[in-house]
C-alpha positions in Angstrom: 90.1 118.5 125.8 90.1 115.7 123.2 91.6 116.2 119.8 93.4 114.8 117.2 96.6 116.9 117.0 95.4 120.0 115.2 98.7 122.6 115.7 95.8 125.5 115.8 93.2 123.9 118.2 95.8 122.7 120.3 97.5 126.4 120.8 94.0 127.9 121.2 93.4 125.8 123.7 96.3 126.3 125.2 96.1 130.6 125.5 92.3 130.2 126.4 92.8 127.3 128.9 95.5 126.8 130.2 95.7 124.2 133.4 93.5 122.5 130.5 94.7 118.5 130.4 94.8 117.4 126.3 93.9 113.9 125.4 94.9 113.5 121.6 92.2 111.0 120.1 93.0 107.1 120.4 91.2 106.7 117.4 92.6 109.3 115.2 96.6 108.4 116.9 96.1 104.4 115.7 95.3 106.0 111.5 98.5 107.8 112.2 100.0 104.2 113.1 98.5 103.1 110.6 99.3 105.6 108.0 102.9 104.0 108.5 102.0 100.0 108.8 102.0 97.5 105.8 98.5 96.8 105.2 99.0 92.6 105.9 100.1 93.3 109.1 97.2 96.4 110.0 94.6 94.1 112.6 97.8 92.7 114.3 99.0 96.1 115.1 96.1 97.7 115.7 96.0 94.6 118.0 98.8 95.8 120.1 97.5 99.3 120.3 94.4 98.7 121.0 95.9 96.1 124.3 98.3 99.2 125.3 94.6 101.5 125.8 93.4 98.5 127.7 95.8 98.0 130.7 94.1 99.3 134.1 96.4 101.7 135.2 98.6 104.1 133.4 101.6 102.9 134.3 100.6 99.5 132.9 100.1 101.0 130.1 103.0 102.7 129.8 104.7 99.3 130.2 103.2 97.8 127.7 103.9 100.0 125.6 107.1 99.9 126.1 106.9 96.2 125.1 104.5 97.1 122.5 107.3 99.4 120.7 109.9 96.8 120.8 107.7 94.6 119.4 107.0 97.2 116.2 110.9 96.8 116.2 111.3 92.9 116.1 109.0 92.9 113.2 110.8 96.1 111.3 108.2 98.7 111.6 111.0 101.5 112.9 108.5 104.8 112.0 105.5 102.7 113.8 107.1 102.1 116.3 108.4 105.3 116.4 105.0 107.2 116.4 104.4 104.7 119.4 106.9 106.0 121.2 106.6 110.1 120.4 103.1 110.0 120.2 102.1 107.4 123.4 101.9 109.7 126.5 99.2 112.0 125.0 96.7 109.2 124.5 97.0 108.1 128.5 95.7 111.8 129.7 91.9 110.2 130.3 93.9 107.6 132.8 94.4 111.1 135.1 90.4 110.5 135.3 87.9 108.8 136.6 87.9 105.1 135.4 84.3 105.5 134.8 84.7 108.3 132.5 87.6 106.9 130.4 85.7 104.6 127.1 84.2 108.8 127.4 87.0 110.7 127.3 89.8 109.0 125.2 88.1 109.7 121.4 86.8 112.8 120.1 83.4 110.8 119.4 80.8 113.2 120.4 82.6 116.0 118.5 83.3 113.9 115.3 79.0 113.2 115.8 78.0 116.9 116.1 80.9 117.8 112.6 79.2 114.9 110.8 75.2 116.1 111.5 76.6 119.5 110.5 78.1 118.4 107.3 75.0 116.4 106.2 73.2 120.1 107.1 75.3 122.0 105.3 75.7 119.6 102.2 72.1 119.8 101.0 72.1 123.7 100.6 75.2 122.9 98.2 76.5 126.4 97.7 75.2 129.8 100.1 75.0 133.7 99.3 77.3 134.2 102.0 79.2 133.1 105.5 76.9 134.7 107.6 73.8 132.5 106.0 75.7 129.5 106.5 76.6 130.6 110.2 73.3 131.0 110.7 72.6 127.4 109.7 75.5 126.4 111.9 73.8 128.0 114.5 70.2 126.7 114.1 71.7 122.9 113.6 73.3 123.4 117.1 70.2 125.5 119.2 68.2 122.9 117.9 70.9 119.6 118.9 70.7 121.6 122.3 67.1 121.6 122.5 66.6 118.4 121.7 66.8 115.5 123.7 69.9 114.3 121.5 71.6 117.6 123.8 70.1 116.6 127.2 71.5 113.4 127.4 73.8 113.0 129.7 76.8 112.1 128.7 79.3 110.9 132.3 77.6 111.0 135.0 80.4 114.1 136.8 79.3 112.7 140.6 83.1 111.0 140.0 85.0 113.3 139.0 84.2 114.9 142.1 84.3 112.4 144.3 88.0 111.9 142.8 88.5 116.2 143.3 86.9 115.9 146.9 89.2 113.0 147.7 92.5 114.5 146.0 92.4 117.5 148.0 91.2 115.7 152.0 94.7 114.1 151.0 96.5 117.0 149.9 
C-alpha cells in the first residue's frame, strides 16, 4: 500500500489488509522535510534526499540516510534531520520488491493522477444536489477510466514479482 501517511487510510488498510506493507510516498516525505527547511537550502536538501533513494539496496539507502542526517545536523537543520531520521524507514519499503518495480511503487503518482481527473470533472459541475449524484459522477468516471486504454495500460510487469516469490519459496 502506497500513501501519504494519512492516519485514517493507515488504520483502514491495517484492518482490511493486515499483511500489507506500507510504502510512504517519497514525494510527500520530501515535502514534509522541506516544510522545516529554509528556502535557500531546499535544493541542496532535495539532492541529499534523492541520493538516499538512488541507492542500489535497502542497506545502502539506510547508510546514506544516516550520512544525510549527520550532514543536516552539521548544517544546523535539526528539525529536517529529525524528520528524515524518524520517517526514512517507511519510505524504503519499495526495496523489498523487485528492482524493476521500484520507480513505480515508491510514489503514489497513479492515485494522484486519478484523483486529479475526478477533481477536474467534479469542479465543472460545481454544486451537486446531493451526495448520491456526486458519487454517480465519480463512479462513471472511474468506470470510463477502467474501460479505456488508460485503464488497460499495464503499469508493472508482475512476472518479476512472481519470480521473486518463487525464488523466496524455494530458498525457504
